[in-house]
Phi, psi and omega in degrees: 000101195289336183288342180274003171288124185304338185262002190302318179289329178293318180289325177297318173295319173300316178301318183275341188063028173224153181278144168283132182289320182242050181307323179293321178287323172300322179293313181308307180305315184298314181293322175290326178289323178295312186288326182255023179052052184242028185304316180303313177304322172298312179297325179289324176293321180292319180295317178300315182303312182296326176290325175297317179300315181292326176299313179293325174301313181294321176298317178292331178252015184300330177299317185271000183245114186302318183293348178266100181263320185235118184265003183297319184285337176291319174297327176294311178301319177297316174305314183294325181286328178288327174296318181303310189289329177297320176292326179294317182296313176304314180301317174299319184283355186311317186260004181278166183301148177302322179293325180286324181291321186288326174300310181293318178306312178292325194273321196235332193242008183286354178067030174249174182301316180294318180290323178293327174295312178303313177296324179296321180291326175290328174289329180286320181295315178287341176292318175294315176307312183296319181297322180291322181293317177297314174309313184294325184290322181282338188228072186287000000 
């Protein structure tokens, strides 16, 4: 179980050449997933984040991609997956301390401008995690 390695996040950063923006919060989620045997939930969260990151990339580059005529379906898919990742985070935090749940609600899930910006950055962090997990699966 690679996420249980104490150097996992440091190695993910080294692999990507980028620092995790919300490393402490990613580590909190990681610890909860390890402690409550939710490793699959951690991996699903990373998968959803990578998918969201791809949708954001397509939306940001839609003007220069000739195959993208209508972004409405991409925006709809993005909205649905942002809701999905919020629910995934809430599910992981179910058994966490109330203070941790409240911190995540305020910082990432409150549906205001600041929390959406933070959630997008957390998605970016989990995108890095997913790429690193994929690398580990291909190179055991």
